[in-house]
N, C-alpha and C positions, 0 to 999 in steps of 0.2 A: 604266763605268756598273754593273756588276753590282756592284763593292765599293761604290760609293755606295748603292746598293739596300740592300746588306747592313747598312752602317753606319747608315742610316735606320733599319731596321727593330730594330735594337740599341737606337738612342739614344731613339727615339721613346716606347717604353714607359717609360724611366727619366725622361723630361721628364713624361709625362702619366699617370703612375700614381696621382697624386692626384686624377685626374677620376673622377667617378663611373662614367662608361660603360667604363672600361677595365679587364679582370678578369684577363686572363692574360698572362704572357710564358713560352713554353716554350722551352727549349733541348734539343735532341735529338742524340743520337749513335748513328748506326746500327753496331751491333757485327757484324752479319752479315744476308745477304741472298742472295736467288737472281735472277739475272739470265736472262731468258728471252728468247731470240730464235732460234726454230728454223731460219730459213734461213740466219741468219748462223752459227749453230754447227755446221749441215751443210756450209758452205763451208770453215769453219777445220778440221773433221774431215777432209774430201776432201784439203784441202791438207796436213794431216800425213801423210796416207797416201801420196799420188801427187804431190804439189807437188815444185818444185824445191828442192835441198838443197847445202849448201856441198860443195865438193870433200872427200871423203874422210870426210863426216858421214852416217850413215844416220838417226839419230834426231834430228830438228829440227822445230820447228814451234811453235804457241801453245797456249794452253790458258785455258779460262775457268774459274776457281775454281768448284767445285760449290756452295760455301756461303760466299760473302764479298764483302763492300762496304765502301766507304770512304766515308762521308757524313756531314754535318752539317746540320743545320736549326734554324731559328727560326720560332716562331709566336706572334702577338698575337691576343687574342680581346677582341672588343667587345659589349657587351649590357648589360643591367639586371641588378641583383643578385639580384631574386627569378627572372628568365627562366631557363627551361630549354633556350634556344638562344643561340648566340652567333655573330656574324660574325667571320669569322677572314681574317688576312692572314699569309701565310707564305713562308718561303724554304727550299729544299734545295739544297745544293750537293755533289756527290762525285764518285766515279769509280767504275766496275766495273773489278775487277782482272783483267786480262789479261795473263798470263806467257808469255814466251818460255822454251823448254827447249832443251836441245841443246848442244853445244860447238862455238863458232865462233872459238876462239881462233887457229885455224891457217888461218882464212879471215876477217880482220877486217871485210872488206867486206861481210860477210853478216850484220852485227850490225843485225837489224830488229826494231820492236816496235810494238804497236798499243795505244793507250790511248783510253778512252770516257768522258769528262769530261760532267757534266750540272749545268745551274744552271736551276732552275725557282722561278718567282715566281708564286704563286696566291692565290685568295681561295675561301672555302668557308663551310659553316656546322658549328658544332660543336653536338654535342646531349649533354646530360646525360642517361644512361640509368637510372642508380640513384644515391640520396642515401646518403652514409656513416652507420653507426649507432654507429661509435664515438664515445666520449665525448669524445675528443681533437679531432675532425674531424666532430662531428654536423652534418649539413646540406649538406657538401660533396660535390660529385660524386664517386661512387667509379669509376663507369665512363663514359668519354668516347668518342663516336663521332662522326668528321667526314667529310664528303664535300666534294669541290671540285674546281676546274678551275684550270688553271695554264698560264703561257706557258712554253715551253722554250726555253732557251738551250743548246742541246748541241752538243758537238763531238766526232766520232771523229778521232783523229789516227794518221797512218802516219809513223813515224821510220825512219831508219836512219842509218848512220855520218855521215853529212853533216848531219844534222838533219831538222826536219818537213818533210814533202814536201807532204802534202795534209790539209787540214781539211774534213771533211765536216760541215757546219753543218746542223742538223735545224730550226731556228726554228719548231718546231712548237708544237701545243696537246696538253695532256694532261688525263687525269682521275685521281683518286685517291679511296682511302677509308683511313679511318686509326680503330683503336680501341685503347684506353689504360685501363689499369687503375692506380689512383692510390693511393698511400701519402703520408700528412701527416707533417711533422715535428712535433715538440711545440711547442705555442703558447706564445710569450713575451707574456705579458700586455702590453697597450699596443701591441704592434707592429701597423702598418698593413698588412703583408703576410704572407701565409702561405705557407711552402715547401711544395712537393710533389715528390716523385720519383716515376716509374711506368714500366712495361715497356709496349711498344707493337707493332703489327704495323701496317705501311703497305704498301699495295698500290698501284701506278702503271703507267699504261700512257700510250703516245703515241697520239693519236687518227687521225694520219695516217701511213702509211708513208714511210719514208727509203731513198733510193736509194744503195747502198753500190757499185755494180758497178765503179766506179773503182779497187777494191782488185784487180781481175784484172790491172790494167797495173801497179800499185803491187807486187805479188808476182809479176809475170811467170809468172801462172798461168791458164791458159784453162779457164774455168768456165761451163758453158751454164746452169746452173739460175739461177732467179730469186735476185735478190741485193737485195730490197726487204724492208723489216721494219718493224713497229710495234713497238718494244721494251716489254717488261714486265718489272717487277722487284716482288719482294716482300721486305721487309727487316723485320728485328727490332731495336728501339732501346731505349735508357735515356734517359728524360726528367729534367731538372731543370728545375723551374718554379715561378714565382713568381705568386701572385694577390691582388688587393686585397682586405683583410678590414676590416670595420667591424662589429663585434658589435652585433646588434641591442639597442637600448636597451630594457629594459621597460616595457610600457606604462603609463603614469599612471593610477593609480588615480582613478575618478571622485570630485570633491570631494563632500563632504556637501551634502547641499540645505540651502538656507539657512533652511528652516522645517522642523524636525523634525516627526513626524507627530502627536506627542501635542500640540505647540503649535498645529497645524492644527485638530485636534479641539475644543480648548478655546477655540479663537477662530473659530468658524464665520461670523461678518462680515467675517473677512479674505479667505474664500475662497467659492467655489461649487462644490458637490459633485456630479460627474455619476454619474448611475444609470441603468439599463435595466430594464425590466420587460416581460413578456409582454403583448401589446395585449389578450388576451383573460382570463387568468388573474389578470393583475396581478402575478404573483411575479417576483423579482428574477431577471435573466438575467445571467451572467456574460459581460461584453462588454468590448471594447478601445475606445479614443476617441481621435480625432484632431480637432483645432481649427485653424481658418483666422481669419484676420483678415476685417474687414468688405468687402472687395474679394477675398476667396476666392484670395489669392495667397501670402501669407506664412503659414507655419506658427506657432503659438503654445505654447510650452512648456506641457505640464501637470506639476503637481507630483503624483508618484507615478501618474500616468499617469489620474488623474482629477478632479483639484482644479484650478479656475481661480481665480487672483489676481484679487481685484476691482479691484486698481490697473490690470488691462489695459483697464477700461472707462473710464478717465481718457482714454485716446487715441482710443477708437473707441466707437461706440454699440452694434454688434452684432457677435458671435462666431459663427461657423459651426460646430457640433459634428458629427461624423461617428461613428454607433455602429455597430461590428460584433461580430456573435456567432454562433457555430456553429449552424445550423440556422435561422437568421432572415434575412430580407431585411435590405440595409444602408439606413441610415435617415441622411439629415442634416438638421439642424435649425438654426434660429436663435436665438440666446439673446440677450437684450436686456439692456442695461446699466443701464436705469433700474429694472429690478425688485430693489431692494437688499433687500427684505424675505425674500426667498426663500433659502434655506441648500442646497437639494437641487434638481437639475433631473432631473426623470424624463422619460426617452425611451423611448416605446411602441414595442416591434419587432414586427413581424408575423412569424408562422412560416411558414417554407417548407412548403406543403401536401405531404402524402403523396399525394394523389391526383393524377392526370394534369392538367397543364395545358393540354393539347390532345390530341384523339383523331381521327384521321383514317380513314375506312373504305374499303373497296377491292373490286373486283368479285371474283366468284368465280374462284380458279384463276389470276389474273393480278397484276399489279403495277401496275394501272390503278386510280386512285383514283375514287370514285362520284362524288365532287363537290369539286372544286378551288375553295376558297373562300380567296382572297387574305387576308382579313381574319384568319382564324384563324392563319395564318403570321404576319401582322404582329403579332399580340398576343404571340406568343412572342418575337419579336425585340425587341418594345418592353421587355419585361420583363428580357431579356439586356443590352439596351443600357443600362438604369437600375442593373443589378447585375454591374457587370463582374467581379467575383470568382466568380460563379456558372458552373457548365457544365450542360449537358443530357443527359440519357440516353434514348436512343430505341429503344423496344422494338417489335418486330414481332411480330404474331399472325396465325393462321390458324383456319379452321373445322377440323371434324374429317375433312373430304373427304380421301381420298387417303391415302399412305403418310407416316409420321412423318419420313422423310428429306427428303421432297420439300417437306413443310410447313416444315420446318425451313429448307431453303434460300429458299422463298418467302418465309417472314417476314423473313429477313434482306433480300432484295430490298427488300420493302416499306419496312422501315427505311431503306434508303438512298436511297429515292426521297424521303423525307421531308427527310433530311440535305441532299440536293442542293437541295430548295425554300430550306433555310434558307441554306447557304452563298451560293447566289445572292442571297439577301436582304441579305448583309452579315455573317453570322454566321462567325467564325473555326472552320477546321475542327478545331481542336486542341481546341476546347469542345466537341464534339459525340463522344459514344460511341455504338455502335449494337449491337445483340444482336437474335437471333431465337430465340423459344422455340417456335415452330411452333404446336400446337394444346394444349400442356400447361397452359396457363393461360385456360381459357374463361371469357368474360364471362358467357355465358348457357349453362347445361348442358342446355336442352331442345332436342332433335334434329327441329327444323323448320326450313325455310328461311328463315322471318321472323327467328327467333332466331340461327341460325348465321350470318347476314349481318353481325349486331353483334360477332362473333367475328373477323370478316375486318377488322382494324383494327391502327392503329400509335397508341401512345400515347408522350407526350411529358412526361417528370418534370425537374424541376428538381433540381440536386445542387451542394452548395456545396463 
């Protein structure tokens, strides 16, 4: 079963590398590692010190190499070409090297060995942390980081002269993390696959402890301490990888318009020019235009963003044009196709007033309004609904009574009251900004109660 799994992981990328979603195939050799199992190590060290030994032999036992591992892994990755995260499927197989030391030639029956083999099949997510800036591999991931879960099919074996006596199978679940630094082989023009090699660190641990207490009987050694372990290992490896590569084709330059600008200006009867002017001064306003068909569903292409071909009116009677300009209200107007004598259609735009569109007054030293009039709130909401590109600024004020610190705090509270009323009326909170200026901007400077009451206010301004 494990062999079939490995073959499937190796053959599937070869078959499917032409598909868009398959991005990676990594083959990894662990050149070294550290195996960490404190309880097991303590058992081995105690056995080496006081455990039974062959007749006439004083130096006999087992040792775990301090930095050694023998493992092979394969990983495939799936994801979009532009995505920074991939779904991965991986297989890791190998063994932790546990050596026997001591002379047993005089006592062949004492030839004993321990071996820990692991086979992990897992899934995970691979993230691209940095992109390479090297000219040869620009845009490819330079550093990769993976986290994953795996199903372990691990076997701890005890052998002696007569063969394998016990196999302690873990059948456990594990978790791992993996980080790799990539180097890219020179690109051969036209090749659909890029070759990459890298160096990596992989940390893995079993999620549940495994009981190896049977080793006491196998080694004929009475050991009272716990012999249950969640194995952990840290390995360093070298990767040879292959990733699908499809160089991005340069974007096609937009084709030149069918009607050059000089031709349009010299033939005004073929087009209708759109223009925007200030509704009060009549001066031209720099504006952008959008056009919809008579059902206001499909957009109509404008030449140079301001000319309508008159041929459009052969298919419809009316075109709806929307004009947008900074500092002005948006305006949509219908343009009738029967008006063939007009060469320019001027749209009058109203300027957004700098004066407040709403003023609300408050009681002295509180955030309680003197008069809650829903109509004034509704008028602000109505303007915002008609101009979805606009936001509002709410500024709170106070009279000169009290300290400046308290007045600034109170002015912010008053602004929040108006914001809450607008949000409750359906205005998105993200379109509202609030601030409090205390008594620094009085509406009336006279120091009488009648005039000071006019300073206890909140003003609402439109902002585009």
